[in-house]
C-alpha positions as CSV (number, residue, x, y, z in Angstrom):
1,M,-0.3,-24.2,-23.1
2,M,1.6,-21.5,-24.9
3,T,3.7,-19.0,-23.0
4,T,5.0,-15.7,-24.3
5,T,8.6,-16.9,-24.4
6,G,7.8,-20.2,-26.1
7,K,9.8,-22.1,-23.4
8,L,6.8,-23.6,-21.6
9,S,4.1,-25.7,-23.0
10,L,1.1,-27.2,-21.3
11,F,2.1,-25.6,-18.0
12,T,0.7,-23.0,-15.7
13,L,2.9,-20.0,-15.1
14,A,4.7,-19.1,-11.9
15,L,4.1,-15.7,-10.4
16,G,4.9,-12.9,-12.8
17,L,4.5,-9.2,-12.8
18,A,3.2,-7.4,-15.8
19,V,5.3,-5.0,-17.7
20,A,4.8,-1.4,-16.6
21,G,5.2,1.4,-19.2
22,C,8.7,2.7,-19.3
23,T,9.7,6.4,-19.4
24,N,9.3,7.8,-22.9
25,D,12.4,8.7,-24.9
26,V,12.4,12.4,-25.5
27,S,14.4,13.7,-28.4
28,E,15.2,17.0,-26.7
29,V,17.2,15.5,-23.8
30,A,20.8,14.6,-24.0
31,P,21.6,11.3,-25.7
32,G,21.7,8.4,-23.3
33,T,19.5,10.1,-20.7
34,N,15.8,10.3,-19.8
35,G,13.9,13.5,-19.4
36,D,14.6,13.7,-15.7
37,G,18.4,13.3,-16.2
38,S,18.5,9.6,-15.3
39,K,20.0,7.1,-17.7
40,P,18.3,4.1,-19.3
41,R,19.7,0.6,-19.3
42,F,18.2,-2.3,-21.0
43,I,18.0,-5.8,-19.6
44,I,18.1,-8.7,-22.1
45,S,17.0,-12.1,-20.7
46,A,18.4,-14.9,-22.8
47,T,18.4,-18.7,-22.7
48,P,21.7,-20.3,-23.9
49,V,21.2,-21.7,-27.4
50,G,21.3,-25.5,-27.8
51,S,20.8,-26.2,-24.1
52,Q,18.0,-28.0,-22.4
53,G,16.9,-27.4,-18.8
54,V,19.4,-24.6,-18.2
55,A,19.0,-21.2,-16.5
56,D,18.7,-17.9,-18.3
57,Y,21.3,-15.1,-18.2
58,L,20.5,-11.5,-17.6
59,L,22.6,-9.2,-19.8
60,T,22.6,-5.4,-19.7
61,T,23.3,-2.9,-22.4
62,D,23.0,0.8,-23.1
63,T,21.6,0.4,-26.6
64,L,19.3,-1.9,-28.5
65,T,20.3,-0.6,-32.0
66,Q,23.9,-1.8,-32.4
67,G,26.7,-3.9,-31.0
68,T,27.0,-7.4,-29.6
69,I,26.5,-8.9,-26.2
70,S,27.0,-12.6,-25.2
71,T,25.8,-15.1,-22.7
72,R,29.3,-16.6,-22.7
73,G,31.1,-15.6,-19.6
74,A,28.9,-12.6,-19.0
75,G,25.6,-11.7,-17.3
76,I,23.9,-12.9,-14.2
77,E,22.9,-16.5,-14.3
78,Q,19.5,-17.3,-12.9
79,D,18.8,-20.4,-10.8
80,G,16.0,-22.6,-12.0
81,T,15.0,-23.6,-15.5
82,Y,11.9,-21.5,-16.1
83,R,12.1,-17.7,-15.4
84,Y,9.9,-14.8,-16.5
85,Y,10.9,-11.1,-16.3
86,I,8.9,-8.0,-15.6
87,T,9.6,-4.4,-14.5
88,H,7.4,-2.3,-12.3
89,K,8.3,0.9,-10.3
90,N,11.8,0.8,-11.8
91,R,12.4,-2.6,-10.4
92,F,13.2,-5.8,-12.3
93,F,11.6,-9.0,-11.2
94,S,13.0,-12.4,-12.1
95,L,10.4,-15.0,-11.5
96,L,10.9,-18.7,-11.1
97,Y,8.2,-21.1,-12.3
98,G,7.4,-23.4,-9.4
99,Q,5.7,-26.2,-11.3
100,G,2.7,-26.1,-9.0
101,N,4.7,-25.0,-6.0
102,P,5.6,-21.4,-4.9
103,G,8.4,-20.1,-7.0
104,A,11.3,-17.8,-6.1
105,V,11.0,-14.2,-7.1
106,T,14.2,-12.2,-7.2
107,T,14.1,-8.4,-7.3
108,Y,16.8,-6.3,-8.8
109,T,17.5,-2.6,-9.2
110,L,20.3,-0.7,-11.0
111,N,23.0,0.8,-8.8
112,A,24.7,4.2,-9.5
113,T,27.0,2.6,-12.1
114,G,24.1,0.9,-14.0
115,K,24.8,-2.6,-12.8
116,L,22.0,-4.9,-11.6
117,E,21.9,-5.5,-7.8
118,K,19.8,-8.0,-6.0
119,V,17.6,-6.3,-3.4
120,S,15.2,-9.1,-2.3
121,D,13.9,-12.6,-2.7
122,F,10.3,-13.6,-1.8
123,Q,7.8,-16.4,-2.6
124,A,4.3,-16.2,-4.0
125,E,1.6,-18.5,-5.4
126,T,1.9,-20.0,-8.8
127,V,-0.4,-17.8,-11.0
128,Q,-1.6,-17.3,-14.5
129,V,-2.3,-13.6,-14.6
130,F,-0.2,-10.7,-13.3
131,A,-0.5,-6.9,-13.8
132,P,0.6,-3.6,-12.3
133,V,-2.2,-1.8,-10.5
134,N,-1.4,1.4,-8.6
135,N,1.6,0.5,-6.4
136,D,0.8,-3.2,-6.5
137,I,1.3,-6.3,-8.6
138,L,-2.1,-8.0,-9.0
139,T,-1.8,-11.7,-9.5
140,M,-4.4,-14.4,-10.1
141,R,-4.3,-18.1,-9.6
142,I,-7.0,-19.6,-11.8
143,P,-8.0,-23.2,-11.6
144,R,-8.7,-24.9,-14.9
145,T,-10.6,-27.7,-13.2
146,G,-11.7,-28.5,-9.7
147,T,-12.2,-25.6,-7.3
148,E,-14.6,-22.9,-8.5
149,S,-12.7,-19.9,-7.2
150,A,-9.8,-18.0,-8.5
151,L,-7.4,-16.5,-5.9
152,A,-6.2,-12.9,-6.4
153,F,-3.2,-11.5,-4.5
154,R,-2.1,-7.9,-4.1
155,I,1.7,-7.7,-3.8
156,N,3.3,-4.3,-3.0
157,A,5.9,-3.7,-5.6
158,D,8.1,-1.7,-3.2
159,S,8.1,-4.1,-0.2
160,S,7.6,-7.3,-2.2
161,K,5.0,-8.4,0.3
162,V,1.5,-9.7,-0.1
163,Q,-0.9,-6.9,1.1
164,G,-4.1,-8.9,0.7
165,Q,-6.0,-11.5,-1.2
166,S,-9.5,-12.1,-2.6
167,Q,-11.6,-14.9,-4.2
168,I,-13.6,-14.7,-7.4
169,N,-16.1,-17.5,-8.2
170,I,-15.3,-18.2,-11.8
171,V,-18.2,-20.6,-12.4
172,Q,-20.7,-18.0,-11.2
173,L,-18.9,-15.4,-13.3
174,A,-19.3,-17.4,-16.5
175,G,-22.9,-18.2,-15.8
176,N,-23.2,-20.7,-18.6
177,G,-22.3,-24.0,-17.1
178,E,-18.6,-23.5,-17.9
179,R,-16.0,-21.4,-16.0
180,A,-14.3,-18.1,-16.7
181,H,-10.5,-18.3,-17.2
182,F,-8.9,-14.9,-17.1
183,T,-6.5,-14.3,-19.9
184,W,-5.0,-11.1,-18.4
185,A,-5.8,-8.0,-16.3
186,T,-5.4,-4.3,-17.1
187,Q,-5.8,-1.3,-14.9
188,V,-8.4,1.1,-16.5
189,G,-8.8,4.2,-14.4
190,N,-9.4,3.0,-10.8
191,K,-10.8,-0.3,-12.0
192,V,-9.3,-3.6,-13.2
193,Y,-10.6,-4.9,-16.5
194,A,-10.1,-8.7,-16.7
195,P,-11.0,-10.4,-20.0
196,Y,-11.7,-14.1,-19.8
197,M,-12.4,-17.1,-22.0
198,S,-15.2,-19.5,-21.2
199,I,-13.8,-23.0,-20.8
200,K,-15.3,-26.4,-19.9
201,G,-13.0,-27.0,-17.1
202,A,-13.1,-30.7,-17.3
203,A,-10.8,-33.4,-18.7
204,P,-10.0,-34.3,-21.4
205,D,-10.9,-30.9,-22.9
206,A,-10.5,-28.5,-20.1
207,F,-9.8,-25.5,-22.3
208,G,-12.4,-26.3,-24.9
209,T,-15.6,-24.4,-25.0
210,S,-19.2,-24.5,-26.3
211,Y,-19.2,-20.7,-26.4
212,P,-16.5,-19.7,-28.9
213,D,-18.2,-16.7,-30.4
214,S,-18.3,-14.2,-27.5
215,A,-16.0,-11.9,-25.7
216,W,-16.2,-11.0,-22.0
217,V,-14.5,-8.5,-19.8
218,A,-15.0,-8.5,-16.1
219,V,-14.9,-5.1,-14.5
220,L,-13.4,-5.4,-11.0
221,S,-13.3,-2.9,-8.2
222,Y,-9.9,-2.3,-6.6
223,P,-8.6,-3.2,-4.2
224,S,-11.6,-5.4,-3.1
225,L,-11.8,-7.1,-6.6
226,T,-15.5,-7.3,-6.5
227,V,-17.1,-8.1,-9.9
228,E,-19.1,-4.9,-10.7
229,K,-20.1,-5.8,-14.3
230,V,-19.3,-8.0,-17.2
231,I,-18.9,-6.3,-20.6
232,R,-20.0,-8.5,-23.4
233,D,-19.6,-8.6,-27.2
234,N,-20.6,-11.2,-29.8
235,R,-18.6,-9.7,-32.7
236,T,-15.4,-11.5,-31.8
237,S,-14.2,-14.5,-29.8
238,F,-12.6,-14.0,-26.4
239,I,-10.0,-11.3,-25.8
240,G,-6.4,-12.2,-25.4
241,R,-5.3,-15.8,-25.0
242,Y,-3.9,-18.0,-22.3
243,F,-1.2,-16.0,-20.6
244,T,-1.4,-13.3,-23.3
245,N,-2.4,-9.7,-22.8
246,G,-5.4,-8.7,-24.9
247,L,-6.2,-5.2,-23.6
248,T,-4.3,-1.9,-23.9
249,V,-5.3,1.6,-22.8
250,D,-4.2,4.4,-25.1
251,E,-3.3,8.0,-24.2
252,Q,-7.0,9.1,-24.3
253,G,-8.1,6.4,-21.9
254,D,-9.8,4.3,-24.6
255,V,-9.4,0.6,-24.3
256,Y,-8.5,-1.6,-27.3
257,A,-9.3,-5.3,-27.2
258,F,-7.4,-7.9,-29.3
259,S,-9.0,-11.2,-30.3
260,S,-7.1,-13.9,-32.1
261,G,-10.3,-15.9,-32.9
262,V,-8.7,-19.2,-31.6
263,A,-11.4,-20.8,-29.4
264,T,-11.4,-24.6,-29.6
265,N,-13.6,-27.6,-28.9
266,S,-11.9,-31.0,-28.7
267,N,-8.7,-29.3,-29.9
268,Q,-10.4,-28.1,-33.1
269,L,-10.8,-24.4,-33.8
270,N,-14.5,-23.6,-33.6
271,S,-15.0,-19.9,-33.6
272,T,-16.8,-18.3,-36.6
273,K,-15.6,-14.8,-35.7
274,P,-12.7,-13.0,-37.3
275,S,-9.4,-12.1,-35.6
276,A,-10.2,-8.4,-34.8
277,I,-9.8,-5.4,-32.6
278,T,-12.7,-3.8,-30.7
279,R,-12.9,-0.8,-28.4
280,I,-14.3,0.4,-25.1
281,K,-14.3,4.1,-25.1
282,S,-13.0,6.1,-22.1
283,G,-15.6,6.6,-19.4
284,T,-17.8,3.8,-20.6
285,T,-18.3,0.2,-19.6
286,E,-19.6,-1.1,-23.0
287,F,-18.0,-2.1,-26.2
288,D,-18.2,0.6,-28.8
289,R,-20.6,-0.9,-31.4
290,S,-19.5,1.6,-34.0
291,Y,-15.9,0.3,-33.9
292,L,-14.6,-3.0,-35.3
293,F,-11.2,-3.4,-36.9
294,N,-11.2,-6.8,-38.8
295,V,-7.5,-7.6,-38.8
296,E,-8.1,-10.9,-40.5
297,Q,-9.7,-9.3,-43.5
298,A,-7.2,-6.4,-43.6
299,S,-4.3,-8.9,-43.6
300,G,-5.7,-11.2,-46.3
301,G,-6.6,-14.0,-43.9
302,A,-4.0,-13.9,-41.2
303,N,-4.7,-13.7,-37.5
304,L,-3.1,-11.7,-34.7
305,N,-1.3,-13.5,-31.9
306,T,0.3,-10.9,-29.6
307,H,0.6,-7.1,-29.6
308,L,3.0,-4.4,-28.5
309,Y,1.6,-0.9,-28.0
310,I,4.1,1.7,-29.2
311,G,1.9,4.8,-28.6
312,Q,-0.4,7.1,-30.6
313,G,-2.7,4.3,-31.7
314,N,0.2,2.3,-33.3
315,Y,0.8,-1.4,-32.5
316,I,3.2,-4.1,-33.6
317,L,1.5,-7.5,-34.1
318,T,2.9,-11.0,-34.4
319,M,0.8,-12.9,-36.8
320,T,0.1,-16.4,-38.1
321,N,-1.4,-17.3,-41.5
322,A,-4.5,-19.4,-41.9
323,A,-2.5,-22.7,-42.0
324,E,-0.6,-21.8,-38.9
325,K,-3.5,-20.6,-36.8
326,G,-3.9,-22.3,-33.5
327,A,-4.9,-21.7,-29.9
328,Y,-1.3,-21.5,-28.6
329,N,0.7,-20.8,-31.8
330,T,2.9,-17.7,-31.9
331,G,3.7,-16.6,-35.5
332,K,6.9,-15.5,-37.1
333,R,5.2,-12.7,-39.2
334,V,5.2,-9.1,-38.0
335,A,2.8,-6.3,-38.9
336,V,2.0,-2.8,-37.8
337,V,-1.5,-1.4,-37.4
338,N,-3.0,1.9,-36.4
339,V,-6.2,1.4,-34.6
340,Y,-7.4,5.0,-35.1
341,N,-7.5,4.9,-38.9
342,Q,-7.6,1.1,-39.1
343,T,-4.5,0.7,-41.4
344,F,-2.6,-2.6,-41.7
345,K,0.9,-3.0,-43.1
346,W,3.3,-6.0,-43.2
347,V,6.7,-5.1,-41.8
348,E,9.5,-5.2,-44.3
349,G,13.2,-5.8,-43.5
350,M,12.6,-8.8,-41.2
351,P,14.3,-12.2,-41.9
352,T,12.0,-14.6,-43.8
353,V,9.7,-16.9,-41.9
354,D,11.9,-19.9,-42.9
355,E,14.9,-18.2,-41.3
356,I,13.2,-17.5,-38.0
357,V,13.1,-20.0,-35.1
358,Q,11.0,-17.8,-32.9
359,L,10.0,-14.3,-32.2
360,T,10.0,-12.8,-28.7
361,S,6.2,-12.4,-28.2
362,G,4.5,-9.1,-27.9
363,Q,4.4,-8.2,-24.3
364,N,8.0,-9.3,-23.7
365,N,9.3,-6.8,-26.2
366,Y,10.0,-3.1,-25.6
367,S,8.8,0.2,-26.8
368,P,9.5,3.7,-25.5
369,K,5.8,4.5,-26.4
370,D,6.9,7.3,-28.8
371,G,4.3,6.4,-31.3
372,R,6.9,5.1,-33.7
373,T,9.4,2.6,-32.4
374,G,9.3,-0.9,-31.1
375,F,12.1,-3.4,-30.5
376,I,11.4,-7.1,-31.3
377,G,13.7,-10.0,-30.4
378,L,14.2,-13.0,-32.6
379,T,16.3,-16.1,-33.0
380,L,17.4,-17.4,-36.4
381,T,17.9,-21.0,-37.6
382,D,21.7,-20.5,-37.5
383,G,21.5,-19.9,-33.8
384,S,22.1,-16.2,-33.8
385,S,19.7,-13.8,-32.1
386,Y,19.0,-10.1,-32.8
387,I,16.9,-7.3,-31.7
388,Y,15.1,-5.6,-34.6
389,Q,13.9,-2.0,-34.4
390,V,10.5,-1.6,-36.1
391,D,9.5,1.8,-37.4
392,A,5.7,2.0,-37.4
393,T,5.6,5.0,-39.7
394,T,7.4,3.2,-42.5
395,A,6.6,-0.4,-41.5
396,R,10.3,-1.2,-41.8
397,A,12.6,-3.2,-39.5
398,T,16.3,-2.6,-39.0
399,R,18.6,-5.1,-37.4
400,G,20.2,-3.9,-34.2
401,L,21.9,-5.5,-31.2
402,K,23.2,-9.0,-31.6
403,I,23.0,-11.5,-28.7
404,E,25.5,-14.3,-29.0
405,G,24.8,-17.7,-27.6
406,G,21.2,-17.0,-26.4
407,T,17.6,-17.0,-27.4
408,I,15.9,-13.7,-26.4
409,T,13.1,-14.3,-23.9
410,A,12.4,-10.7,-22.8
411,I,13.6,-7.1,-23.3
412,N,13.1,-4.7,-20.3
413,R,14.3,-1.3,-19.3
414,L,15.2,0.4,-16.0
415,S,16.7,3.8,-15.2
416,Y,19.6,4.9,-12.9
417,N,21.1,8.1,-11.8
C-alpha cells in the first residue's frame, strides 16, 4: 500500500492525526509574526538519507524560503522506524506505526523560545484514517478482510485521551457484496464526510473491486458517527486513495472531491472513468451534476495523485503520466489548478522528473492558505533535499530551504508567543 511519505508499502498505518489548517499569513502584520502577534515556526520531519530502518529527526526553522538545516547533530530524534506527523490545535503529534499493535503517540508544543517540548505520550489503535473534527481527532480502524465493522475513535486533541468509540458495518454500507474502505474523512459543517472505495475484502485481491466506476461519500453524524446518507456519483471512480485525502472544503463551504481513477481488479487498472474533480455544493448532500473538471483531459492524459489546497480555489497537484499510473504510485510531476474556472497549468522551475527521487505528497506539505503559495518537499538523486515554493498565480516554483542529510517526510507549522 502507498503512504503519503513513500516510506511504507503494503502496510496499514498507525494512528495519525489529520493536518489542521494553519493560521493564514497576513501581509500587513510584522514580518515573522502571525496576525495575533504570535510567531510561526516550521517543523520539518526528515529521514536520514541512505539509512534503512532508522528514526526520523524533527528539525525546526523560522523560514521555508532560504537557508540550510541538517539532520547531522541537530533536531529531535524519534524512536521507532515509521513515524507520521500532524498538527491540530497548535500541537504537533509524532505518531509511531505499531505494525498491527498500538503505536506510541508523542505530543509536542513550542515553548516561549520556539523550541519543541514534549508534553505527553499516549497509545491508540492502529488506524487507516484520521481527521480533525471539532476539538477531536477522529480515527478509523478499517479491516480489509475478516470482521465487517470499522472502529472509529474520538480522541480529544487537548487531553490526548479517547473520548468515545463507534462501529460502522462496512459490508452493509457498501451494499454490493463487497465492503467499504474509507479513504479519508473530512469535517463538513457539523457532519463528517467519509469517501470510500468498494473492495472485495478477500485474498488474494483484497483491494480489487468489481465496481470501479463509481464514487461514494458516507455522510456521518457527529459525534455518534451514524451513517445518515451515502452520496453517489458514476462520473468518476472512488474519491481519494488508500491513506490519501480526497475531499477539501473551500472558503464558501463547497466540497471538492478528487478522483485518481485508479481502481483495480487482480492488480490491473479497471476503471473507465477519467481522473477528475467533482463538487458537492454547500448546504447540499448531492454531487453537483453541473460540475466536472476532467483533469486527465486538461493535462493531456495525466492523472492526479495527491492535492494540497492553498486557498481561493487553487490547488497544487502531484501527477503521474499514463505510463506511470497506478493504484499506489505518487508522481514526480507538479501542476496547479483552479477549480472555479477549471484551469490547469504545469509548474515550471521544478527539477526534472529524472532528477527527483520523491516528492513529499500533497497532504504532508504546507500552505498558508493565502490563495497563492504552497511549499513542496522533494529529494533529488544526488541525495539533497529542498523545499520549493510554488506560486499558483504564475505556476512557477522557486527553490528554498535546503535540508542536508534527510528525505523530507512532512512540513508542519506551529505558533508561539
